[in-house]
MMTF fields as JSON, N, C-alpha, C and O atoms, coordinates in Angstrom:
{
  "mmtfVersion": "1.0.0",
  "mmtfProducer": "UNKNOWN",
  "numBonds": 435,
  "numAtoms": 436,
  "numGroups": 109,
  "numChains": 1,
  "numModels": 1,
  "chainsPerModel": [1],
  "groupsPerChain": [109],
  "chainIdList": ["A"],
  "bondAtomList": [4, 2, 8, 6, 12, 10, 16, 14, 20, 18, 24, 22, 28, 26, 32, 30, 36, 34, 40, 38, 44, 42, 48, 46, 52, 50, 56, 54, 60, 58, 64, 62, 68, 66, 72, 70, 76, 74, 80, 78, 84, 82, 88, 86, 92, 90, 96, 94, 100, 98, 104, 102, 108, 106, 112, 110, 116, 114, 120, 118, 124, 122, 128, 126, 132, 130, 136, 134, 140, 138, 144, 142, 148, 146, 152, 150, 156, 154, 160, 158, 164, 162, 168, 166, 172, 170, 176, 174, 180, 178, 184, 182, 188, 186, 192, 190, 196, 194, 200, 198, 204, 202, 208, 206, 212, 210, 216, 214, 220, 218, 224, 222, 228, 226, 232, 230, 236, 234, 240, 238, 244, 242, 248, 246, 252, 250, 256, 254, 260, 258, 264, 262, 268, 266, 272, 270, 276, 274, 280, 278, 284, 282, 288, 286, 292, 290, 296, 294, 300, 298, 304, 302, 308, 306, 312, 310, 316, 314, 320, 318, 324, 322, 328, 326, 332, 330, 336, 334, 340, 338, 344, 342, 348, 346, 352, 350, 356, 354, 360, 358, 364, 362, 368, 366, 372, 370, 376, 374, 380, 378, 384, 382, 388, 386, 392, 390, 396, 394, 400, 398, 404, 402, 408, 406, 412, 410, 416, 414, 420, 418, 424, 422, 428, 426, 432, 430],
  "bondOrderList": [1, 1, 1, 1, 1, 1, 1, 1, 1, 1, 1, 1, 1, 1, 1, 1, 1, 1, 1, 1, 1, 1, 1, 1, 1, 1, 1, 1, 1, 1, 1, 1, 1, 1, 1, 1, 1, 1, 1, 1, 1, 1, 1, 1, 1, 1, 1, 1, 1, 1, 1, 1, 1, 1, 1, 1, 1, 1, 1, 1, 1, 1, 1, 1, 1, 1, 1, 1, 1, 1, 1, 1, 1, 1, 1, 1, 1, 1, 1, 1, 1, 1, 1, 1, 1, 1, 1, 1, 1, 1, 1, 1, 1, 1, 1, 1, 1, 1, 1, 1, 1, 1, 1, 1, 1, 1, 1, 1],
  "groupList": [{"groupName": "MET", "atomNameList": ["N", "CA", "C", "O"], "elementList": ["N", "C", "C", "O"], "formalChargeList": [0, 0, 0, 0], "bondAtomList": [1, 0, 2, 1, 3, 2], "bondOrderList": [1, 1, 2], "singleLetterCode": "M", "chemCompType": "L-PEPTIDE LINKING"}, {"groupName": "THR", "atomNameList": ["N", "CA", "C", "O"], "elementList": ["N", "C", "C", "O"], "formalChargeList": [0, 0, 0, 0], "bondAtomList": [1, 0, 2, 1, 3, 2], "bondOrderList": [1, 1, 2], "singleLetterCode": "T", "chemCompType": "L-PEPTIDE LINKING"}, {"groupName": "LYS", "atomNameList": ["N", "CA", "C", "O"], "elementList": ["N", "C", "C", "O"], "formalChargeList": [0, 0, 0, 0], "bondAtomList": [1, 0, 2, 1, 3, 2], "bondOrderList": [1, 1, 2], "singleLetterCode": "K", "chemCompType": "L-PEPTIDE LINKING"}, {"groupName": "PRO", "atomNameList": ["N", "CA", "C", "O"], "elementList": ["N", "C", "C", "O"], "formalChargeList": [0, 0, 0, 0], "bondAtomList": [1, 0, 2, 1, 3, 2], "bondOrderList": [1, 1, 2], "singleLetterCode": "P", "chemCompType": "L-PEPTIDE LINKING"}, {"groupName": "GLU", "atomNameList": ["N", "CA", "C", "O"], "elementList": ["N", "C", "C", "O"], "formalChargeList": [0, 0, 0, 0], "bondAtomList": [1, 0, 2, 1, 3, 2], "bondOrderList": [1, 1, 2], "singleLetterCode": "E", "chemCompType": "L-PEPTIDE LINKING"}, {"groupName": "LEU", "atomNameList": ["N", "CA", "C", "O"], "elementList": ["N", "C", "C", "O"], "formalChargeList": [0, 0, 0, 0], "bondAtomList": [1, 0, 2, 1, 3, 2], "bondOrderList": [1, 1, 2], "singleLetterCode": "L", "chemCompType": "L-PEPTIDE LINKING"}, {"groupName": "VAL", "atomNameList": ["N", "CA", "C", "O"], "elementList": ["N", "C", "C", "O"], "formalChargeList": [0, 0, 0, 0], "bondAtomList": [1, 0, 2, 1, 3, 2], "bondOrderList": [1, 1, 2], "singleLetterCode": "V", "chemCompType": "L-PEPTIDE LINKING"}, {"groupName": "ALA", "atomNameList": ["N", "CA", "C", "O"], "elementList": ["N", "C", "C", "O"], "formalChargeList": [0, 0, 0, 0], "bondAtomList": [1, 0, 2, 1, 3, 2], "bondOrderList": [1, 1, 2], "singleLetterCode": "A", "chemCompType": "L-PEPTIDE LINKING"}, {"groupName": "ILE", "atomNameList": ["N", "CA", "C", "O"], "elementList": ["N", "C", "C", "O"], "formalChargeList": [0, 0, 0, 0], "bondAtomList": [1, 0, 2, 1, 3, 2], "bondOrderList": [1, 1, 2], "singleLetterCode": "I", "chemCompType": "L-PEPTIDE LINKING"}, {"groupName": "ASN", "atomNameList": ["N", "CA", "C", "O"], "elementList": ["N", "C", "C", "O"], "formalChargeList": [0, 0, 0, 0], "bondAtomList": [1, 0, 2, 1, 3, 2], "bondOrderList": [1, 1, 2], "singleLetterCode": "N", "chemCompType": "L-PEPTIDE LINKING"}, {"groupName": "GLY", "atomNameList": ["N", "CA", "C", "O"], "elementList": ["N", "C", "C", "O"], "formalChargeList": [0, 0, 0, 0], "bondAtomList": [1, 0, 2, 1, 3, 2], "bondOrderList": [1, 1, 2], "singleLetterCode": "G", "chemCompType": "PEPTIDE LINKING"}, {"groupName": "ASP", "atomNameList": ["N", "CA", "C", "O"], "elementList": ["N", "C", "C", "O"], "formalChargeList": [0, 0, 0, 0], "bondAtomList": [1, 0, 2, 1, 3, 2], "bondOrderList": [1, 1, 2], "singleLetterCode": "D", "chemCompType": "L-PEPTIDE LINKING"}, {"groupName": "GLN", "atomNameList": ["N", "CA", "C", "O"], "elementList": ["N", "C", "C", "O"], "formalChargeList": [0, 0, 0, 0], "bondAtomList": [1, 0, 2, 1, 3, 2], "bondOrderList": [1, 1, 2], "singleLetterCode": "Q", "chemCompType": "L-PEPTIDE LINKING"}, {"groupName": "TYR", "atomNameList": ["N", "CA", "C", "O"], "elementList": ["N", "C", "C", "O"], "formalChargeList": [0, 0, 0, 0], "bondAtomList": [1, 0, 2, 1, 3, 2], "bondOrderList": [1, 1, 2], "singleLetterCode": "Y", "chemCompType": "L-PEPTIDE LINKING"}, {"groupName": "PHE", "atomNameList": ["N", "CA", "C", "O"], "elementList": ["N", "C", "C", "O"], "formalChargeList": [0, 0, 0, 0], "bondAtomList": [1, 0, 2, 1, 3, 2], "bondOrderList": [1, 1, 2], "singleLetterCode": "F", "chemCompType": "L-PEPTIDE LINKING"}, {"groupName": "TRP", "atomNameList": ["N", "CA", "C", "O"], "elementList": ["N", "C", "C", "O"], "formalChargeList": [0, 0, 0, 0], "bondAtomList": [1, 0, 2, 1, 3, 2], "bondOrderList": [1, 1, 2], "singleLetterCode": "W", "chemCompType": "L-PEPTIDE LINKING"}, {"groupName": "SER", "atomNameList": ["N", "CA", "C", "O"], "elementList": ["N", "C", "C", "O"], "formalChargeList": [0, 0, 0, 0], "bondAtomList": [1, 0, 2, 1, 3, 2], "bondOrderList": [1, 1, 2], "singleLetterCode": "S", "chemCompType": "L-PEPTIDE LINKING"}, {"groupName": "ARG", "atomNameList": ["N", "CA", "C", "O"], "elementList": ["N", "C", "C", "O"], "formalChargeList": [0, 0, 0, 0], "bondAtomList": [1, 0, 2, 1, 3, 2], "bondOrderList": [1, 1, 2], "singleLetterCode": "R", "chemCompType": "L-PEPTIDE LINKING"}, {"groupName": "HIS", "atomNameList": ["N", "CA", "C", "O"], "elementList": ["N", "C", "C", "O"], "formalChargeList": [0, 0, 0, 0], "bondAtomList": [1, 0, 2, 1, 3, 2], "bondOrderList": [1, 1, 2], "singleLetterCode": "H", "chemCompType": "L-PEPTIDE LINKING"}],
  "groupTypeList": [0, 1, 2, 3, 4, 5, 6, 4, 5, 5, 2, 7, 8, 2, 8, 3, 6, 9, 4, 10, 1, 3, 7, 11, 2, 8, 8, 4, 7, 12, 4, 8, 8, 13, 14, 15, 11, 13, 13, 15, 4, 11, 5, 8, 7, 16, 10, 4, 4, 13, 9, 1, 1, 6, 1, 13, 12, 8, 16, 14, 5, 7, 4, 6, 3, 17, 16, 3, 2, 5, 5, 4, 5, 2, 18, 9, 5, 9, 2, 5, 10, 5, 18, 3, 16, 8, 12, 18, 4, 13, 11, 3, 4, 1, 17, 17, 15, 18, 16, 13, 14, 7, 5, 4, 6, 5, 4, 9, 6],
  "groupIdList": [1, 2, 3, 4, 5, 6, 7, 8, 9, 10, 11, 12, 13, 14, 15, 16, 17, 18, 19, 20, 21, 22, 23, 24, 25, 26, 27, 28, 29, 30, 31, 32, 33, 34, 35, 36, 37, 38, 39, 40, 41, 42, 43, 44, 45, 46, 47, 48, 49, 50, 51, 52, 53, 54, 55, 56, 57, 58, 59, 60, 61, 62, 63, 64, 65, 66, 67, 68, 69, 70, 71, 72, 73, 74, 75, 76, 77, 78, 79, 80, 81, 82, 83, 84, 85, 86, 87, 88, 89, 90, 91, 92, 93, 94, 95, 96, 97, 98, 99, 100, 101, 102, 103, 104, 105, 106, 107, 108, 109],
  "secStructList": [7, 5, 2, 2, 2, 2, 2, 2, 2, 2, 2, 6, 6, 7, 1, 7, 3, 3, 3, 1, 1, 7, 7, 6, 6, 6, 6, 6, 1, 1, 3, 3, 3, 3, 3, 3, 3, 3, 3, 3, 3, 3, 7, 6, 6, 7, 7, 1, 1, 7, 7, 3, 3, 3, 3, 3, 3, 3, 3, 3, 3, 3, 1, 1, 6, 6, 7, 2, 2, 2, 2, 2, 2, 2, 2, 2, 2, 2, 2, 6, 6, 7, 7, 7, 7, 7, 3, 3, 3, 3, 3, 6, 6, 6, 6, 3, 3, 3, 3, 3, 3, 3, 3, 3, 3, 3, 3, 7, 7],
  "xCoordList": [238.137, 238.753, 237.68, 236.649, 237.897, 236.966, 237.51, 238.673, 236.66, 237.169, 238.284, 239.239, 238.243, 239.411, 240.691, 241.759, 240.608, 241.805, 242.272, 243.473, 241.307, 241.68, 242.436, 243.487, 241.893, 242.502, 243.915, 244.87, 244.011, 245.379, 246.341, 247.49, 245.917, 246.745, 247.192, 248.355, 246.29, 246.657, 247.598, 248.528, 247.363, 248.226, 249.617, 250.555, 249.764, 251.042, 252.041, 253.236, 251.612, 252.464, 253.211, 254.23, 252.747, 253.331, 253.412, 254.431, 252.287, 252.101, 250.766, 250.018, 250.385, 249.08, 247.928, 247.951, 246.91, 245.689, 244.5, 244.496, 243.5, 242.243, 241.061, 241.115, 239.978, 238.77, 237.983, 237.798, 237.535, 236.858, 237.906, 238.943, 237.578, 238.523, 239.796, 239.766, 240.924, 242.134, 241.998, 241.538, 242.371, 242.284, 243.247, 244.316, 242.83, 243.683, 245.104, 246.065, 245.236, 246.521, 247.498, 248.706, 246.931, 247.798, 247.822, 248.599, 247.023, 246.948, 248.241, 248.444, 249.156, 250.422, 251.527, 252.677, 251.191, 252.218, 252.681, 251.921, 253.906, 254.493, 253.693, 253.558, 253.16, 252.343, 251.191, 251.398, 249.987, 248.863, 247.939, 247.881, 247.214, 246.161, 244.819, 244.748, 243.805, 242.496, 241.493, 241.73, 240.418, 239.544, 238.116, 237.901, 237.16, 235.751, 234.965, 235.397, 233.773, 232.886, 231.994, 231.57, 231.704, 230.791, 229.794, 228.97, 229.819, 228.859, 228.611, 229.557, 227.307, 226.957, 226.102, 225.202, 226.345, 225.557, 225.264, 226.164, 223.943, 223.522, 223.862, 223.767, 224.264, 224.486, 223.186, 222.828, 222.536, 221.237, 221.527, 222.389, 220.792, 220.876, 222.294, 222.755, 222.948, 224.347, 224.278, 223.576, 224.985, 225.082, 226.285, 226.572, 227.011, 228.19, 227.849, 226.706, 228.836, 228.585, 228.348, 227.603, 228.956, 228.82, 227.712, 227.514, 226.967, 225.811, 225.907, 224.942, 226.932, 227.034, 228.446, 229.438, 228.489, 229.792, 229.877, 229.021, 230.902, 231.096, 232.313, 233.382, 232.13, 233.247, 233.816, 233.106, 235.127, 235.845, 236.763, 237.344, 236.875, 237.878, 239.074, 238.912, 240.246, 241.473, 242.245, 242.579, 242.543, 243.277, 244.62, 244.746, 245.603, 246.979, 247.543, 247.622, 247.958, 248.551, 250.055, 250.513, 250.798, 252.263, 252.813, 252.172, 254.01, 254.745, 255.427, 255.821, 255.583, 256.233, 255.409, 254.717, 255.49, 254.771, 255.499, 256.706, 254.766, 255.344, 256.08, 257.19, 255.479, 256.057, 256.396, 255.618, 257.576, 257.903, 256.833, 256.63, 256.16, 255.094, 253.852, 253.145, 253.619, 252.497, 252.854, 252.014, 254.062, 254.47, 254.447, 254.085, 254.813, 254.739, 253.282, 252.992, 252.411, 250.949, 250.493, 249.801, 250.871, 250.523, 251.037, 250.293, 252.304, 252.873, 252.189, 252.005, 251.835, 251.146, 249.739, 249.303, 249.058, 247.779, 247.961, 247.209, 248.982, 249.233, 249.531, 249.094, 250.256, 250.537, 249.262, 249.241, 248.237, 246.957, 246.06, 244.929, 246.541, 245.788, 244.857, 243.944, 245.118, 244.242, 245.066, 246.231, 244.454, 245.084, 244.236, 243.732, 244.071, 243.221, 243.872, 245.096, 243.007, 243.494, 243.737, 242.8, 244.974, 245.33, 245.407, 246.151, 244.643, 244.646, 245.471, 245.59, 246.047, 246.817, 246.415, 245.976, 246.577, 246.355, 247.269, 247.625, 247.647, 248.49, 247.626, 246.947, 247.683, 246.948, 247.909, 248.677, 247.883, 248.824, 248.661, 249.625, 247.431, 247.232, 247.999, 248.604, 247.974, 248.724, 250.098, 250.929, 250.365, 251.64, 251.859, 252.962, 250.791, 250.842, 250.259, 249.479, 250.632, 250.095, 248.984, 249.155, 247.868, 246.752, 246.595, 246.253, 246.844, 246.637, 245.471, 245.348, 244.598, 243.385, 242.899, 243.121, 242.22, 241.644, 240.519, 240.352, 239.728, 238.59, 238.902, 239.593, 238.385, 238.483, 237.141, 236.491, 236.734, 235.529, 235.852, 236.787, 235.063, 235.28, 233.913, 232.874, 233.942, 232.668, 232.452, 233.359, 231.215, 230.867, 229.419, 228.62, 229.114, 227.709, 227.247, 227.713, 226.377, 225.84, 224.421, 223.777],
  "yCoordList": [52.659, 53.891, 54.885, 54.495, 56.161, 57.176, 57.916, 57.756, 58.705, 59.43, 60.374, 60.421, 61.153, 62.023, 61.197, 61.635, 60.03, 59.149, 58.652, 58.593, 58.289, 57.901, 59.031, 58.804, 60.226, 61.337, 61.589, 61.82, 61.536, 61.737, 60.659, 60.97, 59.401, 58.326, 58.556, 58.323, 59.006, 59.211, 60.45, 60.424, 61.457, 62.65, 62.431, 63.146, 61.452, 61.148, 60.62, 60.629, 60.146, 59.679, 60.834, 60.602, 62.044, 63.234, 63.299, 63.672, 62.916, 63.161, 63.793, 63.786, 64.369, 65.022, 64.044, 62.912, 64.492, 63.698, 64.562, 65.762, 63.967, 64.67, 63.765, 62.602, 64.258, 63.504, 63.723, 64.866, 62.687, 62.784, 62.549, 61.917, 63.088, 62.911, 63.705, 64.677, 63.346, 64.143, 65.569, 65.838, 66.488, 67.91, 68.214, 67.616, 69.161, 69.585, 69.924, 69.592, 70.601, 71.066, 69.921, 70.131, 68.715, 67.607, 66.46, 65.526, 66.473, 65.321, 64.948, 63.774, 65.895, 65.597, 65.285, 65.065, 65.268, 64.901, 63.478, 62.644, 63.195, 61.877, 60.826, 59.73, 61.073, 60.161, 60.895, 61.995, 60.362, 61.016, 59.952, 58.815, 60.391, 59.569, 60.349, 61.547, 59.662, 60.19, 59.119, 57.923, 59.54, 58.606, 59.167, 60.377, 58.251, 58.655, 57.497, 56.346, 57.908, 56.845, 56.308, 57.047, 55.041, 54.446, 53.518, 52.963, 53.309, 52.389, 52.79, 52.959, 52.963, 53.294, 52.18, 51.697, 51.765, 50.751, 51.204, 51.408, 51.373, 51.834, 50.758, 49.56, 51.227, 50.331, 50.374, 51.426, 49.297, 49.184, 48.99, 48.209, 49.712, 49.592, 49.812, 49.135, 50.771, 51.037, 52.044, 53.052, 51.768, 52.657, 53.567, 54.378, 53.449, 54.219, 55.66, 55.964, 56.478, 57.861, 57.81, 58.638, 56.859, 56.758, 55.78, 54.777, 56.104, 55.312, 54.703, 54.047, 54.84, 54.348, 53.854, 54.479, 52.667, 52.193, 52.675, 52.364, 53.417, 53.979, 53.344, 53.315, 52.806, 52.191, 53.153, 53.705, 53.347, 54.27, 53.453, 52.446, 53.916, 53.399, 54.399, 55.618, 53.812, 54.574, 54.249, 53.088, 55.265, 55.098, 55.754, 56.811, 55.149, 55.56, 55.491, 54.396, 56.616, 56.692, 56.94, 57.786, 56.163, 56.309, 56.008, 55.34, 56.487, 56.253, 54.949, 54.473, 54.334, 52.996, 52.044, 52.453, 50.753, 49.781, 49.621, 49.831, 49.271, 49.103, 50.299, 50.202, 51.419, 52.712, 52.638, 52.1, 53.19, 53.223, 53.9, 53.516, 54.879, 55.543, 54.626, 54.687, 53.848, 52.902, 51.834, 51.471, 51.339, 50.376, 50.986, 50.292, 52.24, 52.94, 52.959, 52.666, 53.301, 53.323, 51.961, 51.833, 50.939, 49.542, 49.185, 48.647, 49.477, 49.112, 49.932, 49.418, 51.165, 51.966, 51.363, 51.315, 50.925, 50.272, 48.94, 48.652, 48.16, 46.908, 47.156, 46.37, 48.214, 48.529, 48.779, 48.547, 49.235, 49.487, 48.286, 48.365, 47.151, 45.92, 45.881, 45.06, 46.801, 46.824, 46.147, 46.489, 45.181, 44.385, 44.358, 43.297, 45.488, 45.49, 44.73, 44.636, 44.174, 43.542, 44.701, 45.411, 44.875, 45.917, 45.412, 44.466, 46.012, 45.578, 46.592, 47.749, 46.146, 47.036, 46.891, 45.832, 47.989, 47.963, 48.999, 49.989, 48.758, 49.669, 50.363, 49.709, 51.674, 52.486, 52.921, 53.864, 52.278, 52.619, 54.114, 54.749, 54.621, 55.98, 57.009, 57.929, 56.859, 57.763, 57.271, 58.04, 56.011, 55.351, 55.386, 55.647, 55.12, 55.131, 53.865, 53.183, 53.534, 52.426, 52.939, 53.929, 52.246, 52.55, 51.407, 50.295, 51.675, 50.71, 51.178, 52.375, 50.269, 50.667, 49.579, 48.388, 50.036, 49.154, 49.876, 51.091, 49.05, 49.557, 49.544, 48.656, 50.54, 50.594, 51.052, 51.949, 50.397, 50.814, 51.735, 51.477, 52.829, 53.73, 54.013, 53.795, 54.507, 54.84, 56.362, 57.178, 56.669, 58.113, 58.275, 57.338, 59.532, 59.975, 60.493, 61.546, 59.808, 60.225, 60.693, 61.094],
  "zCoordList": [75.423, 74.855, 74.467, 73.918, 74.739, 74.378, 73.126, 72.755, 72.508, 71.315, 71.62, 70.845, 72.712, 73.002, 73.175, 72.746, 73.784, 73.898, 72.538, 72.273, 71.661, 70.286, 69.568, 68.969, 69.638, 68.934, 69.499, 68.756, 70.842, 71.446, 70.982, 70.669, 70.924, 70.444, 68.991, 68.662, 68.133, 66.73, 66.583, 65.777, 67.315, 67.256, 67.854, 67.5, 68.757, 69.339, 68.362, 68.66, 67.177, 66.142, 65.485, 64.835, 65.63, 65.189, 63.636, 63.056, 63.008, 61.545, 61.426, 62.404, 60.249, 60.093, 60.352, 59.869, 61.124, 61.422, 61.074, 61.351, 60.474, 60.171, 60.353, 59.953, 60.951, 61.067, 59.771, 59.354, 59.153, 57.859, 56.744, 56.948, 55.568, 54.501, 54.719, 55.475, 54.095, 54.277, 53.863, 52.754, 54.693, 54.334, 53.193, 53.07, 52.37, 51.232, 51.658, 50.963, 52.827, 53.223, 53.654, 53.763, 53.892, 54.334, 53.349, 53.545, 52.31, 51.387, 50.771, 50.462, 50.566, 49.931, 50.958, 50.577, 52.235, 53.232, 53.011, 52.519, 53.366, 53.167, 53.861, 53.317, 55.004, 55.74, 56.363, 56.876, 56.355, 57.042, 57.597, 57.129, 58.632, 59.242, 59.064, 59.339, 58.615, 58.627, 59.156, 58.989, 59.767, 60.405, 60.406, 60.34, 60.482, 60.495, 61.196, 61.259, 61.714, 62.28, 61.204, 60.316, 61.268, 60.311, 60.916, 60.19, 62.242, 62.883, 64.271, 65.04, 64.662, 66.016, 66.579, 65.891, 67.777, 68.454, 69.827, 70.641, 70.106, 71.448, 72.473, 72.207, 73.66, 74.783, 75.64, 76.169, 75.758, 76.395, 77.92, 78.323, 78.691, 80.187, 80.721, 81.64, 80.115, 80.555, 81.701, 81.617, 82.722, 83.89, 83.716, 84.596, 82.572, 82.303, 81.804, 81.462, 81.784, 81.228, 79.767, 79.241, 79.064, 77.64, 77.306, 77.992, 76.198, 75.874, 74.507, 74.114, 73.756, 72.405, 72.149, 72.523, 71.472, 70.97, 69.51, 68.681, 69.24, 67.896, 67.306, 67.914, 66.045, 65.346, 64.346, 63.506, 64.452, 63.537, 62.607, 63.011, 61.349, 60.484, 60.638, 60.592, 60.817, 60.881, 59.624, 59.389, 58.796, 57.566, 57.698, 58.315, 57.137, 57.197, 55.834, 55.278, 55.227, 53.927, 54.054, 54.821, 53.267, 53.317, 52.0, 51.188, 51.749, 50.494, 50.453, 49.388, 51.636, 51.712, 52.55, 53.483, 52.205, 53.046, 54.432, 54.547, 55.381, 56.774, 57.237, 57.76, 57.053, 57.447, 58.949, 59.738, 59.339, 60.778, 61.626, 62.778, 61.09, 61.856, 61.997, 63.003, 61.061, 61.132, 62.17, 62.993, 62.139, 63.131, 64.527, 65.477, 64.69, 65.983, 66.47, 67.63, 65.581, 65.927, 66.371, 67.381, 65.631, 65.99, 67.365, 68.186, 67.632, 68.906, 70.059, 71.161, 69.785, 70.861, 71.118, 72.268, 70.117, 70.314, 71.125, 72.056, 70.725, 71.45, 72.904, 73.745, 73.254, 74.64, 75.451, 76.66, 74.814, 75.42, 75.435, 75.916, 74.911, 74.882, 73.65, 73.571, 72.686, 71.449, 70.345, 70.14, 69.63, 68.599, 67.316, 66.948, 66.636, 65.447, 64.327, 64.236, 63.453, 62.25, 61.234, 60.869, 60.797, 59.901, 58.531, 58.276, 57.566, 56.145, 55.36, 55.763, 54.223, 53.404, 51.949, 51.502, 51.225, 49.747, 49.143, 49.783, 47.898, 47.194, 46.107, 45.316, 46.107, 45.099, 43.962, 44.155, 42.819, 41.769, 41.283, 40.856, 41.369, 40.901, 41.74, 41.191, 43.04, 43.913, 44.243, 44.727, 43.998, 44.362, 45.846, 46.325, 46.574, 48.014, 48.585, 47.92, 49.833, 50.517, 51.458, 52.169, 51.434, 52.384, 53.324, 52.922, 54.582, 55.651, 56.463, 56.724, 56.88, 57.586, 58.517, 58.301, 59.572, 60.547, 61.267, 61.164, 62.024, 62.815, 64.274, 64.775, 64.959, 66.43, 67.001, 66.465, 68.129, 68.744, 69.919, 70.677, 70.069, 71.181, 71.79, 71.166, 73.033, 73.723, 73.603, 73.769, 73.31, 73.149, 73.555, 73.541, 73.924, 74.059, 72.69, 72.254, 72.029, 70.755, 70.934, 69.964]
}
């Protein structure tokens, strides 16, 4: 998967998506996705166009656990052969569920 494919996959869920921290204009949305890269690993002797594996954290905030949109995202990932381990936590301060997982993508860094 490439970064453009990742972004397309996230936007296909049709809820607000932001790279980096949630933008002020979407933070109050019922459900949001935000993501960022946190690990780069060079591909040595790669003949491919891409030279780095970049790991992204994908975060999903929702007012309910097992949000239908989160399940849709999970099923779309599964259709592509991707089966990330999705973790969940409840934030009592915001009264929202935070689900998150990592995905590796190929990029030129």
